[in-house]
N, C-alpha and C positions, 0 to 999 in steps of 0.2 A: 812176441809180434816185432813183426818188423817197424821201421821209424819209417814216417813219412817226409821224403826227399821235398823241402821247401826250395821255392826256386826265389831267386836274389835277382830283381830287375834292373838293371843298368841303364842308368841314363846317360841318353846320348849326347855328347858335346854339339851347341849349337852348328851348323856348318856354316861356311863362309858365308855363304846366300844369305841364311837366317840372320847371323850376326850385323850383315852389313846394314838389313832392313830396319832392323831393331834402333840399329846406331841413327838409321834418316829418324825413324819416328819420334828418338827422342831428342833429336836436333831441331825437328818441326815441333814440336809442343815447347822446347825453349823460345824456340824462336815466337811461337803465339803468346806463351805469358807475357815476353817482352815486349812486346806490340801491345797486347792488352794494358800492359804497365804503363808504357810511355804514351797512350791514347788518354788513360784515366790522368796522367800527369799533365798534358795536355790540354783536357779538358778543366781542369781546375785549375791551371794555368792561364787558361781564355779568361775564365769567370774572376779570377782573380784579377787579372789585368784589366778588365772591363769595369771591374769595383773600384780599381785604384784609379784608373781615368776618369769615370764616372762620379764617383763620389770623394775617394780620399785626397788625389791630387789635387781637385779644385780649391778643397779647403786648405789647402796650404799654399795656396800661389799666393802674393803680396800686391794688397790692394794699396798700398800707401805708405811712403816712407817720411817720418819726419824727423831730422838731425839722423841719428842714428838707430831709431827705433824705427821696426818695421812690423806692419799691422796685417795678418793676412785674413783671405776670406773669410772662415773661421770665426776671427775677431768679429767680422762686418757686419756677419749672418746675426750671431747672436745681439750685436748692436740693436740691427735692426728689428729683430724679433722684441728686441727691450721696449723699444721706441715706437713699434706698431701695435703694439697690445688693444684687443678690441677695434681697430680699424678695418675696413674693408679691403678689397682689392687693389682699388683706384686712388686710397691714403696711402695704403701702403709703398704702392711703387713713388706717388711725390715724396715720400717720408725716405724712402732709400734716396732720394738726390740730396738730401741733406746730411745722410751720416758721415760722408768724409769730412766736411767741415764741424758735426760733431767732434769725430775725432781729433782734429787739429785746435779746435777752440779749447778744450779739455788739457790737451798736452801744452797749449800754450799757458793758459793760465796757472797749470800745475808749476810751469818753470820760472813763471816770475813771481809766483806768490812767494817765495822766499825770501827774497828781495824787499818786498813789502813788512817781513815779521809776521806771514802768516803760514801754516802747515797744517796739514790732517795728521796723526797718528796712527799705525798700525792697528791699536786697539780701538781706535774709533769706528775705523773702517769695518774691522772684523764684530762689533759689537753693532754696528747697521746690518749689517749682511745677515745677521742673527736673527735681529730683529722683523730682518722683512723676509725670512726665509730665502735668501737666494745663495746659489749655489760660491765655494770659495775658488772663483773662477778669475782670472786676470780682466776681462769686460767688466765684469759687474765689482770688483774692486776700484776700476779706474774710474765707471761710473759712481758710485758711492765716495769715491774721495774727491770728483769733479764737485758732486752735488753739495757735499758738506763745505768743501772750499770756499765754492760762489756765494754760498750763506754765509761763510764768516766776513768775507771780505765786504758783502754787501750790509751788513748786519754793525760791522767794528771799524771799515776801512773808509765807504764810502757814505755811511748814513751821516756822520759828521761833518761830510763836505755838502750836504742837503741843507737847504733853510726850511727852517717850517713855513715863514713868510718872505716874500721878496717882492719888488716891484713888479710888476703885471699890465698889460696893456689890449685892451679888447679892440680887436682890429677887425675892419675889411679893407679888401684888397683888390684891384684887379689889376692885367696885365695886356697891353696892346703893342699895335707893329709899331707904332711913330709916335713923335713928339705931336703930330698935327690931329692923329686920332685921339690921342690923351687931353689935346685940349679941347676939342669936340666933345668927350666924355663930361670935361671939369663943368663945360656949359652947363651940361643938362643938369648934373648935379645943384649946381648954384640955382637953378632953376626950380628946383622941388622932385625932380627924378629920384625915384627909388634906386637906391646902391643896389641892391640885391638883382632887381630887373635888368639894369647894365651891367653887370658883372657877366649875367646870365647871357646875354645880349654879345656884349663887345669881349669879353676876356677871352683869350687866345689860349690859356695857360689851365690845364684839366683842373687842380685841384682848386682854383678860384673861382671857376666857370660851373663846376659840378656844383660848388657850395653856396652860390650864390654871393661867392666875397667875403663870407664870413669866416672867419680864422678863428673864432673864440676870445679867450683871453692865453697870451701869449707871456711867461716869466722870462722877464731879463737875464740875460747870462744862460739861458738854456731854451731859446726862442727855436734854435733851429732842430730840436727835438722832436718838436712838434709840427714841422712844417713838411718832412716828406721829402718828395723830392727838392723841395724847396729851402731846404737846411742850409744850401750852399748860396743863397740867393739874401738880395739889401732886405728882404724882409724881417731879418734877424736884428737891424738896424733903422732901418727908416721909424718905424711905429715909439721908439723910445725917442726922437728927436724931433716930433710935433706935437703942439698941444692937444687935448680931445676937441671934437669937433672941427676940428681945424684940416681942409685937405691938403695934401702934400703936392707941392711940382710935380709936373712928369718926370721921373727918374729913370736915367737909362739904364740896364741891368745888363750885360752880355751872357751873364750865365743861364737864363733861363732858356729850356727849349719850348717850343708851340708849333703847333700843327698848321705852320701854313708859311708859305715861302710864294718866291715870285719868279718864274721863267724867262729867259732870254736866250731866244732859238735860232740857230742858223742854220741852213743845207748850206753841204760842201758840194755833194752831188748827189745825180739819181742813174739808178740804173735799173732794166727792166724786169728783171728778178729779187733784185735786194732790195728795190726799192728807194727811199731817200739815205743817204747819209746825213746826218745832223751833231750839231755841236751846240751845248746851251752852256749856259751859267743861271745856279739858282741863287737868289739875294734874299735878304731876311724882310726886306720893306718895299713899298712900292717906290718911294722916296731912293732909296738906294740904287733900286732896278732901272730906275728914270736916270742916273748918273751915270751909271755903266753904260747904259745903250747909248748916252750922250758921247762918253768916252772911246766908245767900238766906231760910232758915226764919224766921229775924226779920225780914224785911222789908227786907234792903237792896237794893238795886237790880241788876237781873242784869247790865245793860249796863254800868256802872261797873267791878263785879266783874270781868266778862270782857275789858274794855280793861286792868284791872291786873293781872291774874291768870292769863291765858288762855295757854297754850303752843302752841293752835293759830293760828297766822298767818294762816289765809285767813279767821276770822272774827272776829276779835278786835276788828278795828277797825270790824267791822260790831255792834257791840255783844252779839257770839255769835250773830247769826244764822246757822244751817244751811244753811237752803233749807227746800225742799219736798221729801218723801220719793219723789213719784212723776216727781220732774223730774228724777233723777240727781246732784242737789248736794250730797247727804251723801257723803262719799268714804270715812268709817269704819265700815265694818260693824257695828262695836260702837253706834256714836252712830246709826245707824241703825235697828237692831235695837229700840233704846231709844225712839226717836220713832215707832217700828211700834205701840209696846205701851202706850204711856202716853195717860192720858186729858188734857185741858188741863189746864193749871193744876198738876198736878202735878209734883213734883221727882224725879228719877230719885234711887238710891242710886248711889252712885259703882261706875263698874266697868271693869274693867282691860281696857286695848288695849294688845296686843303687837305692833299694825302701825305704830302712829305712833312719832315720834320727841321727847323731852322731855329737857330738862336739868338737872341739879343730882341729888346723890346723895351718899353717904359711902365712903369709901375704908377698906378696912382692910390695913396692909403689914405684912409681916415681911420684915426683911433676915436672911438665910440667913449670908451672911459678908461680911466688908469687909475690906481689903486700904488700908492708906494710902499706899501706894508700889508698886502692880499695873502689871506691865509693858503698854502698849498696842500691840496688835499691828499690824504694818504695814497691814492691810487696812483698821483700825479706822481709825488715824492719817490713810490717804489718802482715809477716807469722812467724815472732820472737816474736813480740810482742803476737801475739794469741798463740802460744807454751806459753812464760813465764805465761799466765794468765791459761794455761792448767797446769802448773808445779805447781802453786799457789793451784788450786782447790786440784789437786790431793794429793799436801803435808799434807792438813786437811782433807782429807777424813777417816782416821783412826780415826780422833778426833771424829766424828759421827755415833750414830749408828743406823744402816739402814737394817731394815727387809724386805724383799721383800715379798710379798703375791702372787703376780699375776703367773699364772699359763696360761698353755698352751691354754685350751681351754678357759677360761675368754679372754686371746690376742684374739684368732681366733672370740669371739663372740664382740668383740670390733673393729676389723674391719670389719666383716660384719653390724654389724651396721653404722658405718662412711660410707660404702660403700653405703647401702640401703638408708639413709637421704641424698645421695649425688645424687640420682636416678642415 
């Protein structure tokens, strides 16, 4: 039987044309693969860049530098979150304004405490962090350290400095613009008029006017702590130099700010478009205003007197120049009214303005009662100790180099982040 002949199919080699086409297809495929990978990398990079710019980078921007220590936004936000727990958005924004001061306060306190013989150990901080369940993070360690340190200073350093009893005076006071007004009020008091009613009517200083002149019991040597804005005034001394029931002599005090002043205004020139060009001098009392006006009338230089006596800081360095009436430069309605009425070269009479702040006036003080050894309540002693600690920190502020980098935009971003994380 004859064997069948098996045909062997011979594969043809690709033609040059086919080879060229395949190579082009492979090259195109590689290009597509490369472009796809590059696009993927760009997308990931874009997302990463956005995250870096919006989340990572802002957290590592410096907001404060004290000496050689830099505090970044991450530190600021964590501290803001800690201090604003349970607060609404408005309260959180208010607290955000104080965080820089909180950081500075803690740093200064930690720097001066070793010189006083006080410190906080690592074990103490670790124990308190564990007790409170807080993370072992720098911001929490600093906060715990400051809290423990303040407690030690208050209990062991300042407590012995504050007596349990001391001389105290129960004080009434009011503040008026001039010796003349003070004597008028004194005559009313001698006639039996009520001190509180007179203080509400005549006092030009907010604390005594609002409280009817009643300042309560002031402890000697610590009175400044309980007088608010009057802490640097003569009220820290006058009550302890007069007898109970005796009204003090009118006593001038140039440190006190009051809500009253007197303008002397003169128009220099007029213009149909710009209105009146005026200059003015703001004085603290009617009497002083009368004296300065008389000197001007006698020919003394307006600019020289303005620089020497005017209490309007905006214009005194410009020789009293208030600007033009039609250009919105004159902020005082009283000065503006005078400038609109006066003819050029005419001096106004002194005009009272209760929308301005001026310094200087006279105290009338009466001591209702005095106790040479009156007990200090625990709450009052606590306030005194805290004030002594504040005084200590403030004394050392100038010794520290403080650079604040935090901007309003950064602060708003921090507040928004805290509120968002809080949900």
